[in-house]
N, C-alpha and C positions, 0 to 999 in steps of 0.2 A: 498503897501497893497497886491498886487498880490502875491509877494513872501511869505508873512506871511500867506495868504489864502492857498496857495499850501502846505506850510510847515505843517499847522494844518491838512489839509486833508490827507497828506502823513502819519502823525503820527497815524491817525486812520485806514487808509486803509491798511497799511503795516501789520496789525494784522490779516487780512483776508487771508485765503488760496485760491488758484486758484479753480475755479469751471467751470461748463459748463452751457451754456444757451441752453435750449431746445426750438426749434422754430417749431411752427405748421404752415405749408404753406397753410392751408385752409384760404383764404383771408377773410377779413372783412373790412367794410367801417367805418372810424372814421371821425368826423367833429370837427374842432376847435371850441372853445367857442364862437367866434364871428359869426360862421356860414358862414364864407367867404371862407373857403377852406376845401376840402374833401381829404381823404387819403385812399389809398388801403394799408392795413396793414396785417402783419403776427403776430400772438400772440407769445410772449415770456413767457413761463411758469415761474411762481414765484418759487424761492427756498430760503432757509434760508440765504444763503450768499448774494444773490441779495438784499433781504430785509435789511440786515445789512449794505450793502454798501450804499443803499439809505438813511438809517438812519444816517450814518456817514456824508454823503454829506449834508443832511438836517440840521444837528446840526451845521456844519461849515457855511452854508448859513445863518442860523438864527443868528449866532454870528456876522455876518456882516450886519445884518438887510436886508437880501435879501429874496425873496420869495422861499419857499420850493417846493418840487414836489407835484403833485396832490395827494389828499387823497380821496379814495384809488387810488393807482397808477395803471395805465393800461400799462403794459410793452408790447412793440410792436416794430416791425421794419416797418417803412414806406417805401413801395416799390415804390409808385407813388403818386403824388398829382395833384390836379386840382382845379381851382377856383370854388367857389360856394358850395352849400350844396345839396348833393343828399341823399335821404333816411333820416332816423332818427337814432340817436345813443342812444340805451337803456343802460344807464350806469349800472343799477341794473342787467339786464340780462347778460351783458358782464362780470361784476364782478363775477357773479355766475359761468359762464363758466370758467373764469380764476381760481377761487378757486377750482373748480372740477379738474382742470388740474395742480394743484400744484405738484411739484416733489421734491424729495430730491436731494442733490447736485450731486449724482453719478448715477442717473437713466439714462438709454439710451433713445434716442428720440423715439417717437411713429411713427407709419406709417404716411406717408405724411408730414414728417418734417425732421429736421436735428439738429445736435448739434454743438455748437460753443464753443471751449475752451476759458476761460477767465483767463489771467495771469497778466493783468495790467488794471488800470483805466486810461483812456485818458481824460484829462481836457483841453478843448479849451477855451481860454479867448480872446474875440475879434476875430480879423482876423489874428493876428500875433503871439500870444502866445499859444504854445502847450506843454503840460506836459504829460509824461507817468509815472504813479506811479505804481511800481510793487506790486503785492500781495505777501504775505508771501510764501517763498519757503518751499515746503513740507519737 
């Protein structure tokens, strides 16, 4: 089933062009749903390609009766984590900040951040299977 999962995902992802992730290094705290772990995170601004990639992944996950990503998604890079819950996570306020920070696929990063080029999707299954699915060549 792993090979068929990766094949279906590859068929969808290969249609997408490379993009850039715009990262804001002003940190924020996020807490897991159980409240057992807190994370120091950097926001990754949403762009159209990122949203389409997540939609492709969600459709393949759903076809295998697996849970999809959070709605609405909170794109971020976890820089550090620690046990327990510190502070509170205001999903509505956070989502509003991310929506305000949406970028198109070619916008350069803002002050206090950086840009990461994205040319492939990496899919890790378990601890031993790793797949790199290239995005469409320009």
